[in-house]
N, CA, C and O of each residue as an XYZ file, in Angstrom:
296
protein
N     -26.282   -182.861   -228.314
C     -26.783   -182.810   -229.669
C     -27.590   -181.536   -229.839
O     -28.376   -181.166   -228.967
N     -27.392   -180.869   -230.965
C     -28.112   -179.616   -231.182
C     -29.379   -179.858   -231.983
O     -29.540   -180.891   -232.632
N     -30.265   -178.890   -231.922
C     -31.535   -179.003   -232.637
C     -31.479   -178.353   -234.012
O     -32.509   -178.241   -234.678
N     -30.304   -177.923   -234.449
C     -30.168   -177.332   -235.770
C     -30.416   -175.840   -235.803
O     -30.399   -175.233   -236.874
N     -30.647   -175.238   -234.648
C     -30.927   -173.808   -234.620
C     -29.664   -172.968   -234.706
O     -29.737   -171.752   -234.879
N     -28.508   -173.605   -234.586
C     -27.262   -172.862   -234.641
C     -26.854   -172.293   -233.301
O     -25.839   -171.604   -233.200
N     -27.624   -172.571   -232.282
C     -27.308   -172.062   -230.959
C     -26.618   -173.160   -230.168
O     -27.206   -174.201   -229.876
N     -25.390   -172.915   -229.835
C     -24.632   -173.872   -229.060
C     -23.833   -173.156   -228.001
O     -23.959   -171.942   -227.841
N     -23.016   -173.888   -227.277
C     -22.256   -173.270   -226.200
C     -21.274   -172.213   -226.706
O     -20.978   -171.263   -225.981
N     -20.765   -172.354   -227.930
C     -19.798   -171.390   -228.448
C     -20.466   -170.150   -229.027
O     -19.793   -169.148   -229.269
N     -21.773   -170.196   -229.254
C     -22.460   -169.065   -229.858
C     -22.735   -167.945   -228.861
O     -23.146   -166.854   -229.254
N     -22.515   -168.202   -227.598
C     -22.760   -167.171   -226.599
C     -21.721   -166.067   -226.689
O     -22.020   -164.907   -226.404
N     -20.510   -166.416   -227.083
C     -19.470   -165.415   -227.230
C     -19.656   -164.684   -228.549
O     -20.133   -165.255   -229.530
N     -19.271   -163.409   -228.558
C     -19.371   -162.637   -229.798
C     -18.340   -163.145   -230.803
O     -17.167   -163.319   -230.470
N     -18.780   -163.375   -232.006
C     -17.894   -163.862   -233.055
C     -17.187   -162.682   -233.693
O     -17.820   -161.698   -234.075
N     -15.878   -162.785   -233.805
C     -15.112   -161.711   -234.422
C     -14.694   -162.128   -235.825
O     -14.481   -163.309   -236.099
N     -14.582   -161.154   -236.696
C     -14.187   -161.423   -238.074
C     -12.688   -161.712   -238.132
O     -11.924   -161.283   -237.267
N     -12.285   -162.441   -239.160
C     -10.868   -162.722   -239.356
C     -10.152   -161.448   -239.776
O     -10.765   -160.562   -240.372
N      -8.867   -161.344   -239.473
C      -8.105   -160.183   -239.951
C      -8.016   -160.198   -241.485
O      -8.072   -161.259   -242.106
N      -7.878   -159.014   -242.082
C      -7.844   -158.913   -243.541
C      -6.702   -159.707   -244.151
O      -6.875   -160.320   -245.204
N      -5.547   -159.709   -243.516
C      -4.413   -160.432   -244.082
C      -4.704   -161.931   -244.148
O      -4.284   -162.606   -245.088
N      -5.416   -162.448   -243.159
C      -5.795   -163.862   -243.159
C      -6.830   -164.136   -244.243
O      -6.756   -165.153   -244.932
N      -7.796   -163.229   -244.395
C      -8.798   -163.392   -245.444
C      -8.150   -163.417   -246.829
O      -8.487   -164.252   -247.668
N      -7.218   -162.494   -247.055
C      -6.549   -162.420   -248.357
C      -5.709   -163.671   -248.598
O      -5.684   -164.197   -249.711
N      -5.025   -164.147   -247.567
C      -4.224   -165.358   -247.701
C      -5.069   -166.577   -248.022
O      -4.714   -167.369   -248.895
N      -6.183   -166.734   -247.323
C      -7.068   -167.868   -247.582
C      -7.697   -167.780   -248.972
O      -7.855   -168.792   -249.654
N      -8.054   -166.569   -249.385
C      -8.603   -166.398   -250.726
C      -7.546   -166.699   -251.787
O      -7.868   -167.232   -252.848
N      -6.294   -166.361   -251.506
C      -5.207   -166.675   -252.437
C      -5.015   -168.176   -252.596
O      -4.794   -168.668   -253.702
N      -5.100   -168.894   -251.496
C      -5.001   -170.359   -251.555
C      -6.176   -170.928   -252.341
O      -6.006   -171.845   -253.144
N      -7.373   -170.381   -252.109
C      -8.549   -170.836   -252.861
C      -8.376   -170.555   -254.349
O      -8.766   -171.374   -255.181
N      -7.795   -169.407   -254.693
C      -7.553   -169.079   -256.096
C      -6.575   -170.058   -256.723
O      -6.766   -170.475   -257.865
N      -5.542   -170.425   -256.002
C      -4.579   -171.398   -256.512
C      -5.255   -172.741   -256.804
O      -5.040   -173.340   -257.858
N      -6.064   -173.197   -255.869
C      -6.766   -174.462   -256.081
C      -7.785   -174.348   -257.218
O      -7.984   -175.308   -257.962
N      -8.428   -173.194   -257.361
C      -9.369   -173.007   -258.463
C      -8.654   -173.080   -259.803
O      -9.184   -173.644   -260.760
N      -7.456   -172.517   -259.879
C      -6.670   -172.605   -261.110
C      -6.324   -174.060   -261.415
O      -6.388   -174.489   -262.567
N      -5.960   -174.811   -260.390
C      -5.640   -176.229   -260.594
C      -6.864   -177.028   -261.048
O      -6.761   -177.866   -261.943
N      -8.013   -176.771   -260.435
C      -9.247   -177.442   -260.860
C      -9.602   -177.059   -262.296
O     -10.021   -177.907   -263.084
N      -9.432   -175.777   -262.633
C      -9.722   -175.327   -263.991
C      -8.795   -175.981   -265.009
O      -9.231   -176.384   -266.087
N      -7.516   -176.082   -264.663
C      -6.565   -176.742   -265.558
C      -6.916   -178.213   -265.739
O      -6.780   -178.758   -266.834
N      -7.361   -178.848   -264.676
C      -7.798   -180.241   -264.765
C      -9.007   -180.365   -265.695
O      -9.090   -181.293   -266.500
N      -9.931   -179.431   -265.577
C     -11.121   -179.462   -266.432
C     -10.746   -179.297   -267.897
O     -11.255   -180.016   -268.757
N      -9.848   -178.344   -268.185
C      -9.443   -178.114   -269.571
C      -8.693   -179.325   -270.125
O      -8.940   -179.751   -271.253
N      -7.784   -179.873   -269.334
C      -7.020   -181.037   -269.787
C      -7.928   -182.244   -270.008
O      -7.755   -182.986   -270.975
N      -8.887   -182.438   -269.123
C      -9.795   -183.569   -269.276
C     -10.681   -183.386   -270.510
O     -10.942   -184.344   -271.239
N     -11.137   -182.169   -270.738
C     -11.987   -181.912   -271.900
C     -11.217   -182.147   -273.193
O     -11.731   -182.754   -274.133
N      -9.985   -181.662   -273.229
C      -9.187   -181.848   -274.447
C      -8.774   -183.308   -274.626
O      -8.461   -183.732   -275.738
N      -8.772   -184.070   -273.551
C      -8.443   -185.490   -273.625
C      -9.650   -186.374   -273.882
O      -9.520   -187.595   -273.957
N     -10.825   -185.769   -274.018
C     -12.014   -186.549   -274.330
C     -12.708   -187.160   -273.125
O     -13.405   -188.166   -273.254
N     -12.526   -186.569   -271.969
C     -13.176   -187.062   -270.743
C     -14.171   -186.014   -270.236
O     -13.827   -185.236   -269.346
N     -15.382   -185.971   -270.772
C     -16.325   -184.915   -270.385
C     -16.782   -184.979   -268.931
O     -17.020   -183.942   -268.311
N     -16.908   -186.189   -268.381
C     -17.349   -186.291   -266.978
C     -16.294   -185.716   -266.037
O     -16.629   -184.968   -265.118
N     -15.037   -186.054   -266.252
C     -13.958   -185.511   -265.435
C     -13.831   -184.003   -265.638
O     -13.532   -183.269   -264.695
N     -14.056   -183.543   -266.863
C     -14.020   -182.114   -267.133
C     -15.122   -181.384   -266.368
O     -14.896   -180.305   -265.820
N     -16.312   -181.978   -266.334
C     -17.418   -181.363   -265.586
C     -17.106   -181.327   -264.098
O     -17.400   -180.337   -263.429
N     -16.519   -182.382   -263.578
C     -16.154   -182.410   -262.156
C     -15.107   -181.341   -261.850
O     -15.195   -180.662   -260.827
N     -14.118   -181.189   -262.733
C     -13.097   -180.165   -262.529
C     -13.680   -178.770   -262.594
O     -13.304   -177.899   -261.810
N     -14.604   -178.548   -263.532
C     -15.230   -177.228   -263.662
C     -16.079   -176.893   -262.436
O     -16.053   -175.762   -261.951
N     -16.820   -177.862   -261.944
C     -17.631   -177.640   -260.735
C     -16.723   -177.365   -259.539
O     -17.009   -176.483   -258.729
N     -15.639   -178.112   -259.431
C     -14.685   -177.867   -258.349
C     -14.087   -176.481   -258.429
O     -13.890   -175.825   -257.405
N     -13.795   -176.027   -259.642
C     -13.258   -174.681   -259.842
C     -14.262   -173.621   -259.388
O     -13.911   -172.704   -258.645
N     -15.500   -173.752   -259.835
C     -16.525   -172.765   -259.469
C     -16.798   -172.747   -257.961
O     -16.950   -171.679   -257.367
N     -16.859   -173.921   -257.353
C     -17.120   -173.972   -255.912
C     -15.972   -173.372   -255.113
O     -16.197   -172.718   -254.094
N     -14.741   -173.590   -255.573
C     -13.585   -173.054   -254.864
C     -13.529   -171.534   -254.990
O     -13.192   -170.842   -254.029
N     -13.857   -171.014   -256.169
C     -13.917   -169.556   -256.340
C     -15.006   -168.976   -255.446
O     -14.812   -167.926   -254.835
N     -16.136   -169.643   -255.366
C     -17.247   -169.181   -254.536
C     -16.826   -169.097   -253.070
O     -17.097   -168.100   -252.400
N     -16.172   -170.130   -252.578
C     -15.741   -170.140   -251.181
C     -14.669   -169.076   -250.934
O     -14.652   -168.440   -249.880
N     -13.784   -168.885   -251.899
C     -12.771   -167.836   -251.757
C     -13.392   -166.456   -251.656
O     -12.957   -165.628   -250.856
N     -14.410   -166.211   -252.469
C     -15.099   -164.911   -252.387
C     -15.851   -164.754   -251.073
O     -15.863   -163.672   -250.486
N     -16.475   -165.823   -250.615
C     -17.177   -165.758   -249.325
C     -16.200   -165.505   -248.171
O     -16.544   -164.842   -247.193
N     -14.992   -166.035   -248.294
C     -13.992   -165.816   -247.255
C     -13.674   -164.328   -247.136
O     -13.537   -163.802   -246.031
N     -13.558   -163.659   -248.271
C     -13.255   -162.229   -248.237
C     -14.453   -161.428   -247.749
O     -14.304   -160.528   -246.923
N     -15.648   -161.751   -248.256
C     -16.838   -160.956   -247.951
C     -17.278   -161.137   -246.498
O     -17.499   -160.153   -245.792
N     -17.406   -162.373   -246.054
C     -17.940   -162.629   -244.715
C     -16.891   -162.614   -243.624
O     -17.179   -162.259   -242.480
N     -15.689   -162.993   -243.970
C     -14.624   -163.016   -242.965
C     -14.739   -164.200   -242.110
O     -13.927   -164.389   -241.204
């Protein structure tokens, strides 16, 4: 069990960044899912379901955020 410091047996090795092609591919998948979440939000809003629309919008924003972090941090 770890103490939350982030230091574990795998942290001793130097961490290498992902290759650019992998980063771009993962970001592309995240973009696809963000589009689907956004479409769900728009459809739910137009159908009169504000709670589902809010959930779809939050899912869209979080997926875009993770996609950008994938490119930036690797």
